[in-house]
C-alpha positions as CSV (number, residue, x, y, z in Angstrom):
1,M,-63.3,53.9,-58.3
2,N,-62.0,55.2,-54.8
3,G,-63.5,58.7,-55.4
4,E,-59.7,60.6,-55.4
5,A,-60.3,62.2,-58.9
6,G,-60.7,65.7,-57.6
7,S,-57.8,65.5,-55.4
8,S,-55.3,64.5,-58.4
9,A,-55.3,68.3,-59.1
10,T,-53.9,69.5,-55.9
11,D,-50.7,71.1,-56.1
12,S,-48.8,71.0,-52.9
13,T,-46.2,73.8,-53.9
14,D,-45.6,76.7,-56.1
15,Q,-41.8,75.7,-56.5
16,V,-40.4,74.3,-59.8
17,A,-39.1,71.0,-58.7
18,S,-35.1,71.0,-58.9
19,S,-33.4,68.0,-60.2
20,A,-32.7,67.2,-57.0
21,D,-36.3,66.9,-56.2
22,R,-37.0,64.6,-59.1
23,D,-36.6,60.9,-58.8
24,T,-34.0,60.6,-61.7
25,T,-31.8,58.1,-60.3
26,P,-32.6,54.4,-61.3
27,D,-33.5,52.5,-58.2
28,P,-32.3,48.7,-57.9
29,Q,-35.2,46.5,-57.9
30,P,-36.2,45.1,-54.7
31,T,-34.9,41.4,-54.3
32,T,-38.2,40.7,-52.5
33,R,-40.0,41.3,-56.2
34,S,-40.9,37.8,-57.4
35,D,-41.3,37.4,-61.2
36,A,-42.7,34.0,-60.5
37,R,-46.5,35.0,-61.5
38,E,-49.3,33.0,-63.3
39,F,-49.3,35.2,-66.2
40,D,-47.1,37.4,-68.0
41,V,-50.0,39.9,-69.2
42,V,-53.4,40.5,-67.7
43,V,-55.6,42.8,-70.4
44,F,-58.1,44.4,-68.2
45,G,-61.2,45.8,-70.2
46,V,-60.9,43.3,-72.8
47,T,-64.9,43.7,-73.5
48,G,-64.2,47.1,-74.6
49,F,-63.7,47.9,-78.0
50,V,-59.8,48.9,-77.9
51,G,-59.4,46.1,-75.2
52,E,-60.9,43.4,-77.5
53,L,-58.4,44.8,-80.6
54,T,-55.6,44.7,-78.2
55,A,-56.3,41.3,-76.8
56,K,-56.7,40.3,-80.8
57,Y,-53.3,41.8,-81.3
58,L,-51.6,39.6,-78.5
59,A,-53.6,36.5,-79.7
60,E,-52.0,36.9,-83.3
61,H,-48.2,38.2,-82.5
62,A,-47.2,37.5,-78.9
63,P,-44.7,34.9,-79.0
64,R,-45.8,31.5,-78.4
65,G,-45.4,30.6,-74.5
66,T,-46.5,34.0,-73.5
67,K,-49.0,33.7,-70.7
68,V,-52.2,36.0,-71.2
69,A,-55.3,36.1,-69.3
70,L,-58.5,38.4,-70.0
71,A,-60.2,40.5,-67.3
72,G,-63.4,42.3,-66.8
73,R,-66.6,42.9,-64.8
74,S,-68.6,40.1,-66.3
75,E,-67.5,36.6,-66.9
76,T,-70.3,36.3,-69.6
77,K,-69.1,39.0,-71.5
78,L,-65.4,38.0,-70.9
79,A,-66.3,34.4,-72.7
80,A,-68.1,36.0,-75.3
81,T,-65.4,38.1,-76.2
82,R,-62.9,35.2,-76.1
83,K,-65.0,33.6,-78.7
84,R,-64.3,36.4,-81.3
85,L,-60.5,36.2,-80.7
86,P,-58.4,33.9,-82.6
87,A,-58.0,30.3,-82.1
88,R,-55.1,30.6,-80.0
89,A,-56.6,32.8,-77.3
90,H,-59.4,30.5,-76.7
91,D,-58.0,28.7,-73.9
92,W,-56.8,32.1,-72.3
93,P,-58.1,32.3,-68.4
94,L,-60.6,34.5,-67.7
95,I,-60.6,36.8,-64.5
96,V,-63.7,38.9,-62.9
97,A,-62.3,42.1,-61.8
98,D,-64.3,45.5,-61.3
99,S,-62.5,48.8,-61.0
100,S,-65.0,49.5,-57.8
101,S,-63.6,46.6,-56.1
102,P,-60.2,47.0,-54.8
103,A,-60.1,43.4,-53.5
104,S,-60.8,42.2,-56.7
105,L,-58.1,44.4,-58.5
106,D,-55.3,43.2,-55.9
107,A,-56.1,39.7,-56.4
108,M,-55.9,40.4,-60.4
109,V,-52.7,42.3,-60.4
110,A,-50.7,39.8,-57.8
111,R,-51.1,36.9,-60.5
112,T,-49.3,38.8,-63.3
113,R,-46.3,40.4,-64.1
114,V,-48.0,43.3,-66.1
115,V,-51.7,44.7,-66.2
116,C,-52.6,46.3,-69.7
117,T,-55.5,48.1,-68.9
118,T,-58.2,50.0,-71.5
119,V,-60.5,50.9,-68.6
120,G,-61.1,54.3,-68.9
121,P,-62.0,57.3,-68.4
122,Y,-58.9,56.5,-65.8
123,L,-60.2,59.6,-63.8
124,R,-63.2,57.7,-63.2
125,Y,-62.1,54.0,-63.1
126,G,-58.4,53.8,-63.1
127,E,-57.1,55.2,-59.6
128,A,-57.7,51.8,-57.4
129,L,-56.1,49.9,-60.3
130,V,-52.8,51.9,-60.4
131,V,-52.5,52.0,-56.9
132,A,-53.1,48.2,-56.5
133,A,-50.4,47.6,-59.4
134,A,-47.8,49.7,-57.8
135,S,-48.6,47.8,-54.4
136,A,-47.9,44.5,-55.9
137,G,-44.9,45.3,-57.8
138,T,-46.9,44.8,-60.8
139,D,-45.8,46.5,-64.1
140,Y,-48.6,48.4,-65.5
141,V,-49.6,50.0,-69.0
142,D,-52.5,52.2,-70.2
143,L,-54.1,54.4,-72.8
144,T,-54.6,57.5,-70.6
145,G,-54.7,60.9,-72.2
146,E,-55.6,62.3,-69.2
147,A,-52.9,64.6,-67.4
148,P,-54.5,65.0,-63.9
149,F,-54.8,61.2,-64.0
150,I,-51.2,61.2,-64.3
151,H,-50.6,63.7,-61.9
152,F,-52.9,61.5,-59.3
153,S,-50.8,58.6,-60.2
154,I,-47.3,60.4,-59.6
155,N,-48.6,61.5,-56.0
156,K,-50.3,58.3,-55.1
157,A,-48.2,55.6,-56.6
158,H,-44.9,56.8,-57.7
159,E,-43.1,55.9,-54.1
160,T,-44.7,52.6,-53.8
161,A,-43.9,51.3,-57.3
162,V,-40.3,52.7,-56.7
163,A,-40.0,50.9,-53.2
164,T,-41.9,47.6,-54.8
165,G,-39.9,47.8,-58.2
166,A,-43.3,48.2,-60.2
167,R,-43.2,50.2,-63.8
168,I,-46.3,52.2,-64.0
169,V,-46.2,53.5,-67.6
170,H,-49.1,55.6,-68.6
171,A,-49.9,57.0,-72.3
172,C,-48.9,53.9,-74.4
173,G,-51.1,54.6,-77.4
174,F,-51.3,57.0,-80.0
175,D,-51.3,59.4,-76.9
176,S,-48.4,59.7,-76.4
177,V,-45.9,57.4,-78.0
178,P,-45.3,58.9,-81.4
179,S,-44.5,62.0,-79.3
180,D,-42.4,60.6,-76.6
181,L,-40.4,58.2,-79.0
182,G,-40.1,61.1,-81.4
183,A,-38.1,63.6,-79.1
184,Y,-36.3,60.5,-77.5
185,L,-34.9,59.4,-80.7
186,L,-33.8,62.7,-81.4
187,W,-32.0,63.0,-78.1
188,K,-30.4,59.7,-79.0
189,K,-29.2,60.6,-82.4
190,I,-28.0,64.2,-81.5
191,S,-26.2,62.4,-78.5
192,D,-24.7,59.7,-80.6
193,D,-23.3,62.6,-83.2
194,D,-22.2,64.8,-80.4
195,A,-24.1,67.6,-81.7
196,G,-25.1,69.4,-78.8
197,E,-28.5,69.9,-77.1
198,L,-32.1,70.0,-78.4
199,T,-33.5,73.5,-78.3
200,D,-37.1,74.5,-80.0
201,T,-38.6,71.1,-80.6
202,T,-41.8,70.7,-82.5
203,F,-43.7,67.7,-83.3
204,V,-46.0,67.5,-86.6
205,V,-48.7,65.3,-87.2
206,K,-47.8,65.3,-91.1
207,S,-51.1,62.9,-92.1
208,F,-53.7,61.3,-89.9
209,K,-56.2,58.8,-91.5
210,G,-58.8,57.7,-89.0
211,G,-61.2,58.4,-86.3
212,I,-61.3,59.5,-82.5
213,S,-62.4,56.5,-80.3
214,G,-65.2,56.6,-77.9
215,G,-63.0,56.2,-75.1
216,T,-61.1,59.2,-76.0
217,I,-64.3,61.5,-76.1
218,D,-65.3,60.1,-72.9
219,S,-62.1,61.2,-71.2
220,M,-62.5,64.5,-72.6
221,R,-65.8,64.7,-71.1
222,V,-64.1,63.8,-67.7
223,I,-61.6,66.4,-68.0
224,A,-64.1,68.9,-69.3
225,E,-65.9,68.2,-66.1
226,E,-63.1,68.3,-64.2
227,S,-61.9,71.7,-65.5
228,R,-64.5,73.2,-63.5
229,D,-62.4,73.2,-60.5
230,A,-60.0,75.8,-60.1
231,Q,-57.3,73.9,-59.1
232,T,-57.8,71.3,-61.9
233,R,-57.6,74.4,-64.2
234,R,-54.4,75.6,-62.9
235,L,-53.2,71.7,-63.4
236,L,-54.5,71.7,-66.8
237,L,-52.7,75.1,-67.8
238,N,-49.4,74.3,-66.2
239,P,-47.0,72.9,-69.1
240,H,-44.9,71.3,-66.5
241,S,-47.5,69.6,-64.5
242,L,-46.2,66.3,-64.7
243,S,-42.5,67.1,-64.4
244,G,-41.9,67.2,-60.7
245,A,-41.6,64.4,-57.7
246,P,-44.7,63.2,-55.8
247,G,-46.0,66.1,-53.7
248,N,-43.9,68.9,-55.7
249,T,-45.8,69.9,-58.8
250,P,-43.5,72.5,-60.9
251,R,-45.3,75.8,-61.1
252,P,-43.8,77.8,-63.9
253,S,-45.5,80.5,-65.9
254,I,-47.7,79.4,-68.7
255,S,-45.4,81.3,-71.1
256,S,-42.2,79.1,-70.1
257,E,-43.5,76.8,-72.9
258,P,-45.2,77.1,-76.3
259,S,-48.9,77.3,-76.2
260,D,-50.8,74.1,-76.9
261,M,-53.4,76.1,-79.0
262,S,-50.8,78.0,-80.7
263,M,-50.6,78.5,-84.8
264,I,-46.7,78.2,-85.7
265,S,-45.2,79.2,-88.8
266,A,-43.7,76.0,-90.6
267,R,-40.6,77.9,-91.7
268,K,-39.7,78.4,-87.9
269,V,-40.2,74.6,-87.4
270,D,-37.7,73.9,-90.3
271,P,-36.5,75.8,-93.4
272,S,-37.9,73.1,-95.5
273,M,-41.3,73.5,-94.8
274,R,-44.4,76.0,-95.8
275,G,-47.5,77.3,-94.6
276,T,-48.8,77.8,-90.8
277,L,-49.1,74.4,-88.8
278,A,-52.6,74.4,-86.8
279,P,-52.7,73.2,-83.0
280,F,-52.9,69.7,-82.5
281,F,-55.8,68.5,-80.2
282,M,-53.8,66.0,-78.1
283,A,-51.0,68.4,-77.2
284,A,-52.2,69.4,-73.8
285,S,-51.6,65.5,-72.7
286,N,-48.7,64.7,-75.1
287,T,-46.6,67.4,-74.5
288,R,-46.6,67.0,-70.7
289,V,-45.7,63.3,-71.1
290,V,-42.6,64.4,-73.0
291,R,-41.3,67.1,-70.5
292,R,-42.0,64.4,-67.8
293,T,-39.2,62.3,-69.8
294,D,-36.7,64.9,-69.8
295,A,-37.2,65.5,-66.2
296,L,-36.7,62.0,-65.4
297,L,-33.7,62.5,-67.7
298,D,-32.3,65.2,-65.4
299,G,-33.0,67.6,-67.9
300,A,-30.8,65.7,-70.5
301,Y,-32.6,67.0,-73.8
302,G,-31.0,70.2,-72.9
303,K,-31.3,73.5,-70.7
304,D,-33.2,75.4,-73.7
305,F,-35.6,72.4,-74.8
306,H,-39.0,73.6,-75.3
307,Y,-41.5,71.5,-76.9
308,A,-44.7,72.3,-78.8
309,E,-47.2,69.9,-80.7
310,T,-48.8,70.7,-84.1
311,M,-50.4,69.4,-87.2
312,S,-50.0,70.1,-91.1
313,V,-52.8,71.4,-92.9
314,G,-50.9,71.8,-96.2
315,Q,-48.2,74.0,-97.7
316,I,-50.1,76.9,-99.3
317,P,-49.2,80.0,-96.9
318,G,-52.6,81.9,-96.9
319,V,-54.8,79.0,-97.1
320,T,-52.9,76.9,-94.1
321,T,-53.3,80.1,-92.0
322,V,-56.7,80.4,-92.8
323,V,-57.3,76.7,-92.0
324,A,-55.2,76.6,-88.9
325,G,-57.1,79.4,-87.6
326,A,-60.2,77.7,-88.1
327,V,-58.8,74.6,-86.4
328,A,-57.5,76.5,-83.5
329,V,-61.2,78.1,-83.1
330,G,-62.7,75.3,-83.7
331,T,-60.8,72.9,-80.9
332,G,-61.5,75.5,-78.4
333,A,-65.0,75.8,-79.1
334,F,-65.3,72.1,-78.8
335,L,-63.7,71.7,-75.6
336,G,-65.6,74.6,-74.3
337,A,-69.0,73.1,-75.6
338,M,-67.9,69.7,-73.9
339,S,-67.7,71.6,-70.5
340,F,-71.3,73.3,-70.9
341,G,-74.0,70.7,-70.1
342,P,-76.5,71.3,-72.9
343,T,-74.2,71.5,-75.5
344,R,-72.4,68.2,-74.0
345,K,-75.7,66.6,-74.5
346,L,-76.2,67.7,-77.9
347,L,-72.6,66.4,-78.8
348,D,-73.1,63.0,-77.1
349,R,-75.8,62.3,-79.4
350,V,-73.3,62.3,-82.7
351,L,-69.9,61.6,-80.8
352,P,-68.8,57.7,-80.6
353,K,-69.5,56.1,-77.2
354,P,-67.4,54.3,-75.1
355,G,-67.0,50.5,-76.6
356,E,-68.0,52.0,-80.3
357,G,-65.5,51.7,-83.1
358,P,-65.3,51.6,-86.9
359,S,-65.5,48.6,-89.0
360,E,-62.3,46.2,-89.7
361,K,-62.0,47.3,-93.2
362,T,-62.2,51.2,-92.2
363,R,-59.7,50.5,-89.2
364,E,-57.0,48.8,-92.2
365,K,-57.1,52.0,-94.0
366,G,-56.2,54.2,-91.5
367,S,-52.8,55.6,-90.9
368,F,-50.6,58.1,-89.3
369,V,-47.3,60.0,-90.1
370,T,-45.5,61.8,-87.2
371,E,-42.2,64.1,-87.8
372,T,-40.4,65.9,-84.7
373,Y,-37.9,68.7,-85.8
374,T,-35.1,70.3,-83.6
375,T,-32.2,72.6,-84.1
376,T,-29.4,71.8,-81.6
377,T,-27.0,74.4,-79.7
378,T,-24.6,73.7,-82.4
379,G,-26.8,74.6,-85.1
380,R,-27.4,71.3,-86.5
381,R,-31.2,70.2,-87.6
382,Y,-32.5,67.1,-87.1
383,R,-35.9,65.3,-87.7
384,S,-37.3,62.1,-86.4
385,Q,-40.0,60.3,-87.8
386,M,-42.8,57.7,-87.0
387,R,-45.5,56.2,-89.5
388,M,-47.8,53.3,-89.1
389,K,-50.6,51.6,-90.9
390,G,-53.9,51.1,-89.2
391,D,-56.5,53.7,-87.7
392,P,-54.4,55.8,-85.2
393,G,-56.7,55.5,-82.4
394,Y,-57.6,51.7,-82.7
395,K,-55.5,49.3,-85.0
396,A,-52.3,51.3,-84.5
397,T,-53.1,52.1,-80.8
398,A,-53.6,48.1,-80.0
399,V,-50.2,47.7,-81.7
400,M,-48.4,50.3,-79.5
401,L,-50.2,49.2,-76.4
402,G,-49.7,45.3,-76.9
403,E,-45.9,45.6,-77.7
404,S,-45.4,48.2,-74.5
405,A,-47.1,45.1,-72.5
406,L,-44.6,42.8,-74.1
407,S,-41.7,44.9,-73.7
408,L,-42.2,44.9,-69.8
409,A,-43.2,41.4,-69.8
410,L,-40.7,39.8,-71.9
411,E,-37.6,42.0,-72.1
412,R,-37.1,42.4,-68.6
413,D,-33.4,42.1,-69.0
414,R,-33.0,44.6,-71.8
415,L,-35.1,47.4,-70.1
416,P,-33.4,50.2,-68.2
417,N,-33.4,49.5,-64.4
418,R,-36.1,52.0,-63.2
419,S,-39.1,52.2,-61.4
420,G,-42.2,54.2,-60.3
421,V,-44.6,56.2,-62.3
422,L,-42.9,56.6,-65.6
423,T,-43.3,57.2,-69.5
424,P,-43.1,55.2,-72.5
425,A,-39.7,56.3,-73.6
426,Y,-38.1,56.7,-70.2
427,A,-39.4,53.1,-69.2
428,M,-38.9,51.4,-72.4
429,G,-37.2,53.4,-75.2
430,D,-34.9,51.4,-77.0
431,V,-36.8,48.0,-76.3
432,L,-40.1,49.6,-77.3
433,T,-38.8,51.0,-80.8
434,D,-37.2,47.8,-81.5
435,R,-40.5,46.0,-81.0
436,L,-42.7,48.3,-83.1
437,R,-39.9,48.4,-85.7
438,A,-40.7,44.5,-85.8
439,A,-44.3,45.3,-85.7
440,G,-44.4,47.0,-89.2
441,A,-43.5,50.8,-87.6
442,T,-41.1,53.0,-89.1
443,L,-39.1,54.9,-86.5
444,D,-35.9,56.7,-87.3
445,A,-33.8,60.1,-86.6
446,V,-31.9,61.8,-88.9
447,E,-29.5,64.7,-89.8
448,L,-31.0,67.5,-92.1
449,T,-28.6,69.4,-94.6
């Protein structure tokens, strides 16, 4: 770790970034970049729970001939993990690399087209790697739900990545692929139908069967600690904290976008829905990723595009209002408890630890369904949907991360000619959608009547 996590929250201007300030024009890939790398994908952090699941997915589903290596701090632990993987992975090379050793990270990223990292919390362990990947022209994917880390990445790595041709793509798991592709598919469908622009757009978690990973909990611990700093709090409250160019963080009023903790009448989202929608606990990160996609697309979603995230707690009006209120209060109380040392110690005794996770049987029983609704400037109603089998935070996330890595490594001719610190939809939209469909996910967008 290079010790710059605190600086990731520094806002260098109080002005909202204009379209001219944003890096929205695809940059040509430098002719000096070489794709003659030893590996297609290196999975860094493979001895962790989700890292091993991702490696297992690649061993089972990556096309034959895909060159994969496994990386982590301990060669002994790497070898033990490799033995547990399917036979196809048993000859995958091992790379010893440590997030506290920039030289080892430089050596690792120089050998691969894509580095796929599950080593978090990223504010603690991710800064040196993202800079190394950008400097080497190596594409990068991770699972971060830490907006301050993405902000650091924009400020410290975006311009370097543009120069080297690297695609730095954060949030490639349940944080934030369903959110980002949900809005992206709506935009594509509405554009194809010549139906105007998106206006108020709401993501709804219709069903969620699974648990929260120990890594996610650890990231929440770090963000809670960082939030004690006033600059970090301003960053976390800024709905467009990720929408600007390096060194130019937009500073709109908090009220410019829906609150991440608001309860919303389902009928206001779409007339077909009933009851009250509760806040979604991942909204604080996901919403900012979606807004960054729109900013990178130069505001293509629409000048009146506003975005919120919620979750369904049923359809009985009175009951859902009570439950949604309890969710809002409980979420706020949990985040407050995580930021206070004594209560955090109590929670640490019962919450999952990094590297821990549910049994394979439990992971297989998981699933999720998300829907994103909008009304266009022409008054037409649309809905996109994503559904997947498997625990959202574990099995489904391993699929999304694995397919993101394969999209960058193997589908380079189909990808948009873009580089820098990107988002899943902006970097890989159509390609990732196609690959996830082929992997069994349902993704679509339809007009509602």
